[in-house]
N, C-alpha and C positions, 0 to 999 in steps of 0.2 A: 446509664440508661442500655437494658440488654440490647445484643441484637437482634435484628426483625428475622424471624423465621417462622415457617409454616408447620403448623402439629396436624397430623396423620389420623383422622378419625380411628376410635376404641374397633366401632363395627360401622360399616355404613349400611347394610341392610338391603331392602329394597326400597325406592323411589321414596320420599315422602309426599311428593308432591301432587300425587292422587288420595293422600290419605285424612286429609284434613281441610275444614271449610277455610280456617284461622291460617298466618302468616307461618311459612316454614323456613326456620334456619336451616339453608344449606352449607355453611362454610364457615370456619372460625378459624381465624388465624391470628397468630402475636405481632404487634409493632411495637415493640419495646415494653413503654409503660399504659400501651391503648393496644384492646383487642378489637381485631376487625370482623365485623359480622355481615355474611353476606345471606340475604332473605329471597323468599321468591316474589317476582314481580317488584321487586324493591333495589335501589341502588344502594350497594355497599357502605356500610355506614360502623364508626368506633363507639368503644365504652372505654372507661377507665377501667384496667386490670383489679386495682385497689378497689376502687368502686364495685365492682361484679364482686369481688369476693366479700365483699362488707355485706352486699345484700341478700348473701345467703339466707334464707330462712325454715332451716332443717331444724330438727329436735335439740340439735347438739349447738345453734350459732341462735336460737331462736326469733320471735318475730316482733315484726313492732308495729303490727297494726293492735295485736293487743297489749302490747308496751309489758310482754315478755322478754324482753332481748338480752341475751348472754354475754354475744362477741360484741366488741367495742371497739372503736376505730385505732385507738393501740394496739387492736390485738394482730390487726394487719398490717405487716412490715411493707415499706414501701418498694423493695424489689420480690413480692408475691409472684410467681410466676405458674400459670397454665399449662398444666401435661398432656391432656388429651381431653377429646371431649367426645362423645357419643350425638349421632342426629337423626337414629334410627328412628327413636319415636316421636311424632309429629306436636308430640302436646308438652313434652320435657324434652330440654336439652341438657345433658347429663357433663358436669363438670367435671374434671379430677386436677387438684392443685398441688403443688412440689411437696406441700407438707404430708398429703394422701387422702387428705378431705375433700369428703364428693359433696356436691351441690348439683340439684335441678331448679330448672328455671323454665317459666313460660316463655315461648316464642313472640307472644305480643306484648308481653310485659318488657320483653328485653327489647324488642322496635320502640314499643312506648316511649321508654327511658334516650334509645340512643337518637329518636327525631326529636325529642324533646316533650314534655306535657304540655298538652293543649293548654292555651292560658283563655278564658271566657273574656269574650266580647261586647262589653254593655251597648245595648240599642238604644244610643241618644236620643231624644224629643225636646220638642218646643212647646207653641200653644198645638200644637196637631198629636197630643196625645191622644184624644179625644177619641180618634179612629184606630188608637191600639191597645189602649188600657183596658186588661182583661177583668172581667165581672164576674162574679161567682154567688149561688146562693149559701146563704148561712144553713140551709138544713143540707146542702150536696155535702160543702165542705167539712161540717160534722159528722155526717155520718159514711161518707164515701172514702177512702185512701187516696183513690184515683183523684177524684175532685182535689182532695186536697193538693195532692203533688202538683193539679193544674195550676193553682192559686202560687204554688211555691216558684213554679218554672216562671209563672207571668213576674212576682217578684225580683227574682234574681233578671232577668230578662230588662226591664224598666224599671226596677226596685219601687213599684208602684202597684197596687192592684187596689177593687172594690168589693168588698162583700154586698148583699143588696139582701133585703127583706129581714134583716137581722132583729130578731125582739129587742122590746126598750126597756127591759126590765133590766135591772143593774147587772143582776148574777151572771143575765147572756154575754157581757162583756167580756167576763173572765170565761166562761164557758168556750166561746168560740176562739180570743186569743191562746189559750192553751191547748189547742191543737197544735200549735207550733212552736213552741219551747214552754219554758216554765218562765213564767210570769216575774220580772224583775222589781223586787222591793226596792223604793229609795228612800231619800227624806220626805217625799211627796207621798209615800204609800204605794201599793200594789197597784190601786187604781184611783186617778185623779180626775174629780170633779171638775170640768171649765163652765163657771156660769159667772156671767157678768155681775160683777158686786162693787158698790160705793164704796167699800174699803178694800180695793184691789190689793192682793199680794205679789201678784207676778202680772205681767202684760197682758198673758192670754183670761186673765177675769175680767180686764177692761172692755169698753166698746171702739176702742181705737182700733185705723188702720193698723197693720202688721206687716213690716217689709220680710219678704219669704226668708227663711231662715233654717238652721238646723237646731234643734234644742240642747241645751245643758253642755255647750262643747267646752265649760269650766270644768270641768270633769275630766278625769285621768283617762275613765274610757267612757266616753257618751253610750247614752241609749243605741241599742240596735237599729230594732224596729218596732215604731211605732200604731199603735190602734186606736183611731179616732172615732168613736161610737156615737152618733149621731140621734141625741133623746128627742131634744125641741131646736129648732133650726130658725123660727123664723121665716120662711122660705119667702124670697122675693122682697125682702128689707133690709137688705145689706147682710154684711157677713161672708160674702164669696168665699172661698177658699183658692187661694195661690199658689199652685204647685209648680216647682221648677225643678230641671235635670241640672244639681250640681256638678256632675262630669262634664255636662254638655258646656256649660258656662268655662268651666277650666280649659276645656280644647279650645272655644273660642279666643283663649285669653293667650294660649300659646300659639295658636295661628295669627291673631292680630296685632299683639302686644306680647312676646316672649320675652321682654327683660321686665315687665313685670309677673308674668308668669311665675319666672324663674325665682321673684322677692318670693313669693307666697309659697314654695315650695319649701326654700331655703331657711328663710326667716322665723325665727319664733315669732309668734303672737300671743298676747298675753288675754284670757277670760276670765274674767272673774262673776260670783254673786257672793251677797251676803244677805242673810235674815238676823239681825242683830239676835246676839244670845241664843242661836240656833245655830246657824250652819254660816262657814264660810271657806266656799271654794275659790281657789285659784290654780291656772294651769297655763304654761305656756306650751304652745304646739304650732303646728304647720296648719294653714288654711287648708292647701292643697297639699293632699299626700302622695306618694310614688310607690311604686313597688320596686323590685329589683331591678327590672326591664324599661323602667319609666312611664309605664303605665297610672293613668290615676286610678288609687285606689280609693280613697277616702277625700271626704269634705267636712269642714270644722268652720262654721261661721254664723256668728251672730252679731249684727250690729249694736244689739241691747247691752250685749256681756262684754263689750269691747274695753278693756281697762287701761288707762293710760298707759300708753306703752315708754318703758323705761329705755331711753336710747343708746345709754354704753351696752345694757344687754340687748336689746336687738340689733342694733348695728352702730357703724363709727355714726359720728353726730351728722356728717353732711349726706348722710343714706338715708335719714327717718324719713324725711321728705317722702324718700321715693316708697317707702313700705306705705306710706299713708295714700300716694297715688296708686297704689296697686291695691288696697284696699277699696280706695273710690271708683277705681275700672271694675273690680267684682261686682259692686253695690250695684252700678248702671247698668251693669248686664243682668244681674238679676231682676231689676224693675223693668226692664224693655217687656211689653207687653207679647212682642213674637215670641219668647222666651217661656211665658207664663200658660201655663194650662189653667184654666178657671171653671169651678165647678160650686153649685150653688147645694153643696151638701144637703140631704131630705132625712126627717128621721125614720129609722129602720137602716140606713145606708151606715157603712165600715169604711174608712179609707185606710189601707195600710201601706207602709211605706217604711224605707231605708234611710233611716235619721242619718245615717252619715255618707248618704249620696243626693236624698233629696230632700231641697230646700220648701218650707213652707211657711204660708202668712195668710192675710185674709184681708178683704175690704174692711170699712169701719160700718157701724150699725148702730142704729138708734136703740137703745136699751130699753125704752120706753114703750117701742112698740114692738119689736124684735125680741122674744124670749128665747134667748138660745141657750141649750144645753149640751157640751157634749160630754164624754167619758174620756178618759184616755190612759193607755199600759201600754208597755213596751218589753219587749223581749231581746235578750243577746243576740248580736249579729253571727256569733257560730253556732247558738244553737239553732236559729233558722236555717242556718247552713247545713248544719249537721241533718235537719230533719228532708231536705232537700235532697241530699248525698243519700240517705237511707232509702228513699223512696225509690229514688232514681235506681236505683239495683235492681230494684221489682219491676217498674215502669219504663226506663228508658237507662239501660246501662250504660249507656256510652256518653252518656252524660255527668257519670258519678265522679269520673275522675278529673275533670279540669280545675284549674287553679280560679277558684273563685276571688273578686276583688274582696280585701281584708279588713278596709274601713280605715277610718283616721286613726293614724298614729301621732306618736307625740312628735 
């Protein structure tokens, strides 16, 4: 590590404090392999010298936003040093490196990374969602980008929102869903009609009650956001939708049974689905996914798709009962009425929800009385989050850079 030293600016010019409404870099100094930065109105903070050099996005180095990047990590030696700096321009800090290369940095960019990129904290909910859920009209979301952004904001915060006055024509399912991103085609097609049938292929085509679950956890990459478009519902004849915040359940387990929570974040659980001669999916994954900071980032849970767990694969033989106990506790919490938002979906309504956070189920209904027809399609979560960030640039720039929860990982 090189000795600490202070670097004098090339040109101090007049005071920066009165020239910009953003944050201003007042001073920079070397501290070995770190660079100390002093901002106006902020405590001093540090950045890695090597990181700062690698973050240069000039024409020579290229930029990461477009993917036309030419400077590689291997091109920046651990011994890289900052020779001088110029803070006279409040909008750009000019840095000269020991090899003569010149970089320019936005002060707000430096501060954002020095303090740490903010991570979005989801708003958890239980049966109280009725007072929080965002509702948006079909016509406004189809015609107005700001209304579309509002619905995306609701999806980000609560993982679920509702569209109203949706026409019941089949084409309108794809028309509204397409506003959020490309519709994902699966083995069930682009749009799947859920109608109760005597010869049901999947549980959604039966009239039986269904425990809240996430769809298709047996896929390496489960569906991201699901669109449930109600065509016919047989209102008040059963078939009440049951929606559960899987993140909230996970946090309850973390607080109340941390040992069982830890099992579901660490041990692989196998989910499978087979239609003979057509498809055979099988995936081993965590029920609760965590990000690098330990924050819950995704849920993968469906009691109907749990395969018989391989004892030696999942855990030592004397721990398999602990895994089952953890799955049982998650199921118990999912089924508690205080954790469920209950809604009798009406024709012309569309529930849109994050399939890697929100669990959905329903009560039983009598198919001879209640004629129930829902249309379902899904869009990958990265496409929906991309739409949110893109519109945030226009309508709420401060929201665009947050790290969003990235879903269920293997």
